[in-house]
N, C-alpha and C positions, 0 to 999 in steps of 0.2 A: 647256572648251570653253563657248560659246556659247552664249545659249538664242536657240531660236529657226531654229539650225543646220542641227539633225535634220529637222524640218517641212519643212524652202527643198529640201534636199535630197532627203527622199522623195517629198517634191510633185515636181520632176522629173522621178524615175525613175517616178512612176505620170503624170505627163502625157504622159514618151514611151512609155509601154507603151499610155495612150489613144490617144495617136496612131496609132503603129501602127497599132492595132486599129480604128482608122476606115480608115487607108489597104487594108489585104491581108485585110481578114475581112468576113462576111457578118453580121457581129454590128455594125453600127454602132450602135445604140440602150446596146450595153454599151461601145461606145468612148467614146459623147457623153457616156456618165455616170463614167469609169474617167478621161478629159479632165477633167472639170470640178471633180470630188473629188482630182484632182491639180494645179488649177489654185488651188480653197482651200486646200489647203495649201501651198502656195508663198505665199501673199498672207500668209495668220496668221504663218508664219514670218518672213517680210519685216516684218511688220510688231510681230515679238519681238523683231527682231534691231535694227529703228530702235527700240523703246522702253526697249528695255536696254544704251542702251551706254556 
């Protein structure tokens, strides 16, 4: 399995859950934090995927 694929997929799932928290919840700050955490995982996973071709 390619290095960086798991963080990228995990980041996608976490970002989607953070976006749903932003839309349907009264906890907007938590949704923003979860979304940012997921986006950071996506970026770091993408860097690993590009770096280890």
